[in-house]
N, C-alpha and C positions, 0 to 999 in steps of 0.2 A: 221109452225104448233106449235112448242114448245113455241113460244111467246104466242100463244092463250092458250096453256096448263096451263099457269100460272092462267088464269081466270077459266079454267076448274077445276084446283086443288082447287081454292077458293070455287067453287061451291060444290066440294066434301067435303070440310071442313064444310060447312054449313049443309050438310046432315049427317055428321059423327055420330052425337048423336043418330040418329034413324036408322043407318045402321048396319046390322049384319056383322060379320066377313065373308069376301068373301070366298066361296069355289071354288076351281079350279078342274074341272073334268079332267080325263085322256083324251088323244087324240094323234093322230099321231103315235101310236104304243108305247107310253110311259105309265107308270103306273100312276094312280091317285095320285096327290100330297096330302100327309098327313102332316099337319103342326105339327112340333115338338113343345115342350114347348118353350115359348119365351126365347131366350138366348141373350147374348151380342154378336152381330155379329163381334165385334172386338177382341173377346177372342182368344188369340194365334196368332193374326195378328198385332203385333206392327209395326209402321212405320220402314222401313229399314233405317239404319244409312248410310247416304251418305255424311257425313261431309268431308270425304276425298275419292275421287275416287281411289286414290292409294291403300287404304286399302279395299274399297268396291269391286273393280274389281280384280278378281283373275288373270287377264291377259288371254292370249290365248296360248294354246299349239300347235296350228295349224300353218301350213306354211303360209307365206304371200299370199294374194289373193286366199285362199283356196276356197272361195265361187264362183270363176270363173270356177271351175270344174263342174261336173254333180252331181245332187241330185237324190236320190231315195225317192219317197213318199211312206210311209209305214203306213198301218193300223195295229197297234200292235195286235188288237184282232184277226186279220186274218193272222198274219205272221208266228209265230211258238209257239207252246204250249210246255212248259217245264215240266209240272206237271201232264199231263194226264186228266185235267178237260175239255178238248175240246175247251178251250179259249186261244188265243195267249197271251203272256205276255212278260215282259221286259227281263226276263232271257232267254226266247226263242230267242229273238232278239239278245241278247249278244252272244248267241251260233252261230249266223250266220254272225257275223261281219267279219270273215275271207272271207266268200263268197262275201260279199259286197265290201271289199277291193280288192279282186282279180278281181271282175267285173270291177272295176275302178271308182266307185263313190267317190266323195270327201265330200259329205254331205248327211244327212238324214233329211227329213221333216217327223215328226211323227204327224199323226192326233191326236186329243186330248187325252192326257194321264192323265188329271186331274180328280178328283172325279166328277162323273156326276150322274144326275138323270136318264137319258135314259138308262144307262148301255149298250150302244151299240156304236153309232157313237161318243158320248162324247161331243157334242156341247151344251148340257144342263148342264153347269158347276155348281155344288153345292158347291165346295170348290176349290178356285183358288190356294191353296198352299198345296194340298194333291194329291197323286197319286191314280188313280182308283185301288181299293183293288184287283180286279180280275187281274190286271196287275202286282202287286207286291207292293213294298215299296219304300220310298224315298231312302233307302240304295241301293236298286236295281237300281234305276234311277242314283244315284251317280256312281255306278259301270259302268253302261252303258256309262256315260260321260267319265269316266277314260279309259275304254277299247276302246271306239271309238276314242278318242283323241290319244291314243297310236298307232292307225293305220292311223292317219292322216285324220280322218273323223269327220266332225262337226255335231252337233245335233241342229236342229231347231224344235221348238215345236209350235203346233197350240195355238193361243191365241184368245179367244172369247171376243172381246171388246164391241160388240153390245148388247148382251143380256146375261142373266144368266138362271139358272134353277129356276122354281117356288119354289123348295125346298131349294134354297139357303137361309141361315139364314137372309141375308139382305132383301130379298123379303118377307120372312115370317114376319119380323118386319114391313116392309113398308105397307103390306096389313092389319096389325092389327088395323089400324085406322088412321084417318086424322091427329091426333095430335102426332103420333109417330115421333120420331126424324129422322127416316129414310124414312119417307113418300115420300119426294121429290127425293129420290135416283132412283125412277122409275117414270113412267108417268101415271097419274091418271086423270079421269074425273068423274064428278058427274052425267053426263048424257051421253048417247052414241052418239058421233059425227057421223054425216051422210056423205055420199059421198065418203067414203074411200074404196079402193080396192088395195091391195098390193100382187102381184103375184097371183091374183084371190081370195085372202082371205080378209075378213073384219078384220083389225088388232085389233079392240077394243073388249076385252074379259071381262067377268064378269057378274055383274047384277046391278040393280038399285042402284045408288049412289056409285058404286065401279067398274068402268070400267078401265081396265089397257091396256096398249099398248103392243101387242105381235104379230107382223106380221107373224112370221115363224111357231109358234105353241103356243097353249094356255099355255103350260108348259115352254115357253121360253120368259119371259117378258123382254122388252127393258130397258136398263139403261137410266137414264136421264143424258146424257153427257154434258148438259149445266151447271150442278152443279159441281163446282170446287172440292167439296169433293169427288165426284164419280171419277173424273179424277185422283185426287191424290191417291185414293185407287188403281186404276188400275196401276198407275205409280209405286206404292210401290210393287205391285204384280210382275211387270216386273223386278224391281230391285232384288226382291227375287230370281227369276230364273236366272237372269244374274249373280248375285253374287255367285250363286251355280255353275256356269260354263257353263250354256246353251249358245250356240253360236248364237242364234237369234230366231226369231219368224216368223210364217206365220199368218197374221191377217185375220180373217174370215169376210166376208160380210161388207167390209168397205164402200160400197155405201149406207148403211142403218144406219149410225151412228146417224144422226140428221135429223129430218123432220121439214119442215116449212109449212105444209098444205097438204090437201088431194091430191093436184096436184103438190106438191113439196116435195116428200119424198125420192128422190134418188139423190146422188151426189151433196149434198148441200155444199156451201162454207165452212161451219163449219167442214165438214168431213176432208177436206184437211189440215186445220189448226190443228186439233187434231192429225193427223198422222204426220205432220211435227214436232210437239212437241215430239211425241214418237221417231221419228228419231233423234231429238236433244238429247234426253235422252240417246239413244243407242250409240250416237257418243262419249259419255263419257266412253265407254268401248272399249277394243281393239278388232278389227276384228269381229264385230258382224254384222249379216246379217238380213235384214227385207224384206219380200216379202208380198204383199197384194193381196187379192182377190177382184177385182172390175171389174166384167165382162163387164159392160157398159161404162167404161172409163179407160182402161188399161194404156193409155199414161198419163193421169192426175194423176193416183195413182202411177205410176212409179216416177213421179216428186216429189210426196209427201213422198213416202216411201223409194225410192232408187231402188225398183224393184216391179213389178206387173206382173201377169200372162197375157200372150198375147192370150187371148181368141179369139181375132180377127184374129189370124193366124192359129189356130188349124185346122179349116175346110179346109183352103187353102192347108195345108200340106197333108191332106188325099186326097183331090181331085187331087193335082198335081201328087202324087204317082200313081194315077189311070190313068194318062196320059192326064188330062185335060189341054190343052195348055194355056187357060186363067188363070187357077189356078197357073200354073208354073210361069207366068208373075207376078202374085200377090205375090207368095212366094219370087221371086227374088227381088221385090221392097220393101217388108216389112221392112227389116233391114235398108234400106236407109231412110225410113220415120219415123221409130220408135226411141224413145229416148234410149240412152245407158242404159243398165242394165235390160232390160226386161227379164222375165223368160218364157220359151217356153215348150210346151208339146204336146203329141198326144191325151191324155185323162187323166182323173183323177177319183176321187171317186164319182163325181156328174154326174147324168145322163144328166143334161142339157148341159154338156160339151161334150157329145157323149158317145157311147158305147165303150167297150174295143177295142183296135186297131185291134185285130184278127177278131172281129166280123164286124168292119167297112170294113175290106178288104175281108171279106168272106173267110178267110183262104189263100188268095193269098200272099205267103211269099215274092215273088219278089217285089211286091208293098210295103209290110211291111218294107223290108230292105231299100227301097228308102226313105220312109218317115222318118225312123230312122236316116239314114245318113244325110238327109237334116237338121233336127233340131239339130243334134249333131255336125254338122260341120259349120253351120251358126252362126252369132253372137247371143248372149243371154246366159242365164243360163238355161240349159235344166233340166227338171224334168221328170224322168222316173217313171211311175206308177208301183208299185211292181207287178212282174209277167209279165210285158210287155216284159222283156228281153227273156222270153221263150215262148211267144205267148199265154199266158193264155186267154181263152175265158171267157165270163160271165157265171154266173150260169144258167144252162139250165132250172131249175125248179123255178127260181126266176124272179122277175121283179123290176122295179124302181132302186133305189140306191143299195139295197142289192145285186142285180145281179152283180154289179161291185165290190163288196167287199167280195168275196168268199175267203176261206182259200187258202194260197199260195200252189202252186203245186210243192212240193219238189220231190215227186216220182209219179209213175203211178198208185198207189193204188187207186182204185175207192171207197174204204171205208174211207181212211184217208188222202190221198195225201201226206203221210209222214209228215203231219202238226201236228199230235197228236198221242199219244199212246192210247187215248180214243176215244170218239165219237165227231166228229167236231160239233161245235155249229150251223153251217150253212151248207147248201148244197155246194158241190164242183163245180169247174169250169167244163163246159160241155166237154172240151177236155183234161181232166187231164191225161188220159191214154197215150196220145201221146205227149203232150206238158208239159214237166216238167223238172226240173233241172237235175235229175239223168239221163234222157234219152239223154240230150244234152251236158253234161259236157265233155264227151270224144269225141264228134263229131266235127271235125274242120270245117265242113260245116253247123253247126247248127245256128239257130237264136241267141242263146246265144253266140256263138263264134263271130258272126258278131258284136253284141253289145260290146263285149270285145275289138274287133279290133277298132271300132269307138272311144270308150272311151280311148283306148291306144293312139290314134292319138292326142286327146285333151291334154292328160298328157304329151306326148313327145314333142309337138309343141305348145309353148305358143301363137304363132300367131293364131292358131285355137281357143284357149280358150279365147283370149283377144285382138286379132289384129283387124286392120281395115278391111273394107269390100269394095274392090275396083274392077274396071274393070268388073262389072257385065254385063253379056250378056245372052240373051235368043234367041235361034234359034229354033222355033217350040217347040218340046218337050225336048230340051236340055238346060241345064243351066250351066254356068261356072261363077266362081267368084274367087277372090284372097284375101288372108288374109296376112297382113304384121304387124310385130311387131319388132322394132329394125332392126337387120340385117336379120331376118328370113322372108322368102317369100314363101307362099304356094299357090298352085293352086288346086281348087276343080272343077271337071267336073261331071255332072250327066246327064244320059240319061233316061228320064221317058217313052220314047216310047218303043214299043216291038221290033222294028227293029234296026239292027246295023247301025252305021253311023260314020262320021268323024266330030269332033268338032275342030274349030280353035280358039285358045286363043290369044288375042292381048294384047298390053300394057306391054310386057316383054322387058328386056334389049336385045340389039342386040346380037344374037348368044348365048343366055342364055341356059344353060343345065337344063333339067327338069328330076330329079331323081324320079322314081316311089316309093312312100312309101306305097300306097295301090292300088291294091294288091302289096305286096313287090316283087313278082316274075314277074310282068308284065314289058313290055318293057319301057325303058326310052324314052324321047322325047327331041327335041331341037328346039330353036327358030332360025329364019332366021335373016338376017341383019336388017329387018324391025321390029323385035320384035314379030313375029308371029310364033306360034307353033301349029301344027295339030296333033291330036291323034285319032286313031280309038277307037270306043266305042261300046261295045256290047249293045244289047237292055236291058233295065232295069238294068243298072249297074252304078257304081261310080268309079272314078279314083281320086287319090290325089297325087300331085307331090310336091316335094321340089325344089325350084328354086336355082340353084347354081351360 
C-alpha cells in the first residue's frame, strides 16, 4: 500500500494549492485537536550523541538476566495517587516500590507515561520526550528509575512506534500543506482510497484533498515508516530514554507498522525488519529488554524483537485451569513449540485479550491459583497485570477497556480503595471491599500470599526462571513437567481436576530423592530404580519438587 501512497501523495500535492487546512474533529473519547501555531518540531529534540556507546550507555544497575524474572504491568494513572487529585502518578508508584519488591517482581512495564493528547491511556503521544504532566516530571521519572534499580527492579516503558497524536507538532506541520517539509512523515492521499477496513474502521480520515491514514482513531495518525527520517527520529527517541537509564520498551501494535494495500495491512515483511533494527540498536546497551505486541503473529515478533506476548496461550491457560482436558494438553505443548523468550500473561489492559482473571473465573479462586501457577512456573517471561495478585475484578459500572483499568485496590474503601485521598478519577473495581492488598497481606492463605510463593520459587530456583522444559506429561487433567538448568533439577505437577489422584513422574535418575519445595511442609517423594516417582495430589492443586 505505501508504494501506492507515493502516487497518492503526488495527487495531494497537485491539489494542495486549492485545499484548506484540514480540521480533525474529536473522536474515540478524546478532545478535538486544536492546532497550535506552527513551530519547529525539532525544537528541543537534537539528535542524541551516540559517537561512543561507552559514554551514551549509562550501563545497568540490575543483576544479570533480571528480565527472566516476572514483570508487573502498571497503568500509572490507576496505580497510586500521591497528591490527592484523584489521578495516579509517578510519586505514587515510587511509594509502592517496596510492595512490588516484596511481591517478587523483577521488572515493571509502564503503560505510556509520555505526554499525550488523550490524557488517559496515553497512546496518542504528543511529545515523545516529555512526561505526562498529570504523572509528574522528568525529575520524578529519574527518581523512579533510581529507586527501582536500588531494589533490583527494571523499568520498561511503552513506546508507540506506529502512530502519534494529531496534536503532535510533527503532524501539525505535516497537515499544514503538501509542500511542508514534514508532509511525508505521515501518510496522505489526495482522494479517499476505497476498499479499506481495519478492525472494522475505514482508516482514511479527513476531507477532499487531505486524507490521512489513521486506523485506530482519527486523532492517532500513522507515521510513514518507509521514510528514513522518521525511523531516525524514533531511534533518537529510543536513545534518549535508554541513555536516561530506562531498561527497555514494550512496543505497541507492531503488526500495523507498514501497509502494502487494502488487503495487506498486517504483519508485512517491513515490520519485522524495522523491529530487528530496533533490537540491534538496543543491543548496543547493557541488559536492555524489548517485548512487542503482535497478537496475530507472536512467534514471528518474538524472533524480531527478542520477546512478544503469547496471546495464543492466554485462553488455553484460562480453560485449562477450569478443567478442560484438551486445553491442558495445549498448555503443556505450547512451550515445546514456541520460540524461547516469549512473554506470557492471563490478561492485560486491552479487552480483546480478555476480561480480568477474577471475572473470567467467576470468582473461583482454586482455578485462579492454578492458572497463576501454570504461567509463573512454565517457561517464558510472565507479566502480571496490576491488581491480578489480589484478585481485582473489573469496574462494575464500566465497559470496554476502562473496565479493566480501574484504580488499584489497596484497601477495602468503597469510596477511594486507598488509591487517593481525593476522589478517584474513575469508578473502582466491583469487588474492592473484599479483594484488596490490606485484606490479604496478613493472610497466609490469601491469593496475594500464593502469588508471593510462586514468585519466590522463580527467584530461588533459576531452573524455573530460565531452565529447560523436559519430560512433559499429560494424564487427563494432570500435567507434569521438569525444569533443568546446570545442576538444578525441578519437577512441577499440577492437577486441574477437582478430584484427588496420584501422578507418576518419569525420566528421573534411579532412586532420586524429590524434596518438596511447594508446599514446603508437604511430604517428599522418591524415585524407584526405573526413575519413576509417584505423588498423591489433591484436586486443583500444585506441587513443586527439587530433585536431589
